[in-house]
Structure formats: C-alpha cells, structure tokens
N, C-alpha and C positions, 0 to 999 in steps of 0.2 A: 729496815725501819721505814724506808723512803715505800715500799709496799703496803706496808700496814697503814702508814698515814691515807694513801690513797684511797684503799678501801674504806676503811673510817669515812672520810669526806663525801665520798661516791653514798654512802649508804645513807649517810644523813642528810644530803642534799636530795635525792631521793625520794626518803622518808616527807621531806618538807613538802615536795613538790606535789606528791600523791594526796597529802592528806589537809593541807595546810589551808588551801581554798574550799572545800566542796565538801567536808564534815559538818557534823553537829560540834559545836566547844564544849571543850570540858576543861575543868580545872580541877583534877582530883590528887592528891597528892597523900602516899599511902608511905610510911615508913615501919621498920623492924627489923627482925634478927633472922637468921636462918641456923641452918646446922646439917652436918649428911657426911654421907661416906665416901669415899674415894679410891679409887682404882688407876693406877698410872703403871703405864710402862715407857721405858725411852726408844726413840728412832734411833738406833746407833749404824754407822757406815763406818768401820766393816763390822758385823754384827754381832753384836751379843746374846747369846741366847737368854730369855728370861722367861719369868714369869709374872703375873700383876701384880704390883705391892700394894698392897690396904693402907691406907690413912684415915682422915679426918678433914673436915674444914668446917669453918664457923665463920659467920661475920655480920653487917650491917647491910640493910638492904633499903633503897629509895626508889619508889616508881612513881611516876608525874603522869597521869592522863589525860592528852590533851584533845582528842578527836574521837568522834564515833563517824567511819566509813562505811555506809549502808549498816552492814552487821557487823563489821569488823569495828573493834575496841583499839584504839592506837594509844602505846605510852611510850615514855623512854624510861629505861630504868638503869642504875647505878649503883654498884654495889662497893665495898672493902672488906674481903676476906682473909682472915689466915688458913692455907691449906699447906697439906705434904705431899709433897711428887717425889720422885726418883726411881728408882728399879730394884727390884730383885731376882738375881742370877739363876738361871735351871743349869746345876751342875751336875749334870748324870756320870762323868769319868770319874768322881772322886766325893770323899763323902765329906767335901769344903760345903759352906756355905757363905754366902754374903748379899746382905742389901743394903743400900743405901739411900737417906732420908734426907730429902732436900726440904727447908721449910720455908714458904713462900707468902708475902703479901701481897695480893692480886686485887684488879681493879678491872672486873667487866664494866663495858659500858653496852649496854643493849636496844637496841628498837625490838618491843615487846607486842606483839600481835594476839589480840583477844577473841574467840566468838563463845557466846553464853549470856551469862546475866552479870551485868556492872554489881549489884548487891543484892543479897538476898535469893542466890542460888551458886549454879555451877558454871564455870566459866574455863573453856580449854585456849592453851594458849603456844603461841611461840616465841622463844627469845634468839636474837642472834647480833652479832657484834663483834668487836674485837677486844679484847681482855690484855690488859699489861701486868706485869709482876716483878716483882725483886726479893731477891735471895736475901731471906736474914739469918740463915745457918744452915748446918747439914752435921751429919753425924754418920758415921760407920757401924755395919753390924756383922761380925767374921765369927764363923763357927768351923770346926774341924780340924784339920790338920795344918793347913798352909805349910808343906814343905815343897823343895825345889820339885821334886816329884810330881806331886798333885798340882803345882800351876805349869809346869808341862806340858798335862794334860788335859789344859782346858781346851772348849770348842773354840775352831778357829787359832786357835793360839793367841787369842787377844788377854793381854794381861796390862797394858797401858793405865786403864781407867782406876786401877788398886792406888790409893794414895793422891791421888789427881783433885786436887781441890777443883770447886768451881770457878770459871774463868771469866764467865760472864753472866755477871748478876742478874741485868735488866732482862726480862722476858718477855715477850709480843706474840700473838697468834690468833687465831680466829675461834671465837665458841658459838654455842649453838644448843638447842633442847625444846624441849616439849614437855607441858605438865598442866595442873589441874588446879582451878583457884574455887574453893569451897567459901562464899563469903555471907555474912549474916547484914541485914537491915541496917544494923547500927554502926557498918563499916568496920568488920573485923574480917582479915583473910587469912584460911589457913590452905596452904598452897604444899604439894608435893611436886616435884621436878625431878625427870632428867637430862642431862646434859652431856655436851663433849666437847673437849680443846683441843684444838688443832697449832702446836707450837710452832713457828716460823722461824724462831730463832734457836742457837745452839747453846748449850750449857759450857763446854769446853771450846777452846779456841781451834777455828778449823780451815786455818793456813797449810800452803803443800807441807812444811814440816813436822805439822802436830800429826797426832795419830788418830784422830777422826777425824772424818770428813763431815758429819753428821751426829749431834747429840741433842734428839729437840725430844720436850716432854709432849706424852699424849695423854689426855687424862678424861675419867669416866667420874662423873659426879652423879649420886644420889641424894637429893637433897628436901628438906623439909622447912617450910617459913611460916612464921607469923608475922604480918602485917596490919597496921591499923591505920584509917583515914585521919588525917591531922586536917585536911582541906578537901571540901566535897563540893562539887556542883551544886549551884544553888535550886534546881529545879528538881523534883523529887522522880528519881530514876528508880525506884528499891522494887518497885512493882511491873517497870515496863518490863517486857519480853524482849532479850535482843537477840 
C-alpha cells in the first residue's frame, strides 16, 4: 500500500509541475457513463493453469481538462465502476471445470493525456494511474466429476484455492491504456478504449503459513463511454486544430 501511495503522489506532483505553469488554461468538465468487456487472469504462486475469464464492467466517469501544453491536452480522470474479475481454470487432466467470479467496486484515478481536437473532431489519448478496488462478493461455478481421483490429477497438485474465500477485500494496483475520443462541437464525447490493470495486492493472505505467496488480478478492459460537457472553457476552441 505504501508503494501505491508513493507512485500516486509522485505522478500527481510531476503532472502538476510539468503542466500547471506553462500551458494554456482550461476549465472543461465532462461526465458520463461507460461499459465494456473484461478478460481476467490471476497471478498465482504456486501456479494454477488458467484460461482468460470473461466478465463485464459498467460505471461513471468524470474528466476535468485543466491545461493544453503545446499539442498535449492534459486532464484528470476519475471513475467509479463495478467490474467482474476472478479466474477460470484450464483443467486438462480431467473433465472437471472451475471458475471463480469476484465482484469489485473500483475507483481508477488517471492522468489523461490527449492529442487531437478538443471538440468537434477526433482525439487520441493515454490514461495511466492508480486503481483502487473493494470486493463486494464472489461466486464459484463447478462442473464435472469432482472426485478424489480427479482432484489428485490437478496440474501441480494445487487444490487449496477451492472453497477459500477472498481474504483481502481491498485491492490496489496500476492501470493504463489507450483510446480514441470522437467529439461533437456541442460537447458530446463518444469514446472507445483498451486498458490493462496490474494488481499489486493479493486476494488471499500471503504469509509463510498460507498456501499462496501471490494471488493478484491482471485485467484487460475493452470499454466504450459517453461523456458530455457540463463546464466549458469560455473561448471558442471547437474549430481550432489541436
């Protein structure tokens, strides 16, 4: 947790020093909704053989554009999302199947750096920053025989994860991605984006007496969003090529 706090403070401080004094000031606030598709795998030690587990995400987004630095449009972006994580095991030694869905409320806090038109055109952007999450529930899905014989055939002999509930509900990590914002002159934004989250915290306890030394989420997001401007910079920038 200390590592994430240091990364967050350094990112925000650097962002402020780079752009707060030399750029063209902006006061644009856009809010809206987002939704999309999630593919998740868990990083386990010892290893559990997996496939990507699919899920969904939906939430609320707020983006405050504060500066234009040469051709770079600089903004802060915060989100409040519901998302599904977990894992799906690849059990090739028997007909058994297993997947765990972990439900999270997540809060990414991003620097959003864009290149293109602020309104009335297309803008590409990069988002990067910390992401916090909290587990609000989980469920298991099993199929197949699930006998003592089939359990004994598990890859690496790892079976401690079954019936082991999430022990660390608070999650943190780093997320980043690329996207495209297609906007109208009236301030409507239609956004597509790909993003990756790397978990720095574990789902299960990781002391020497616990079965797993690492159990962290790694998530790929494919998202679409709709935002609309609620506050706009006074000067007319809709026809200015960025």
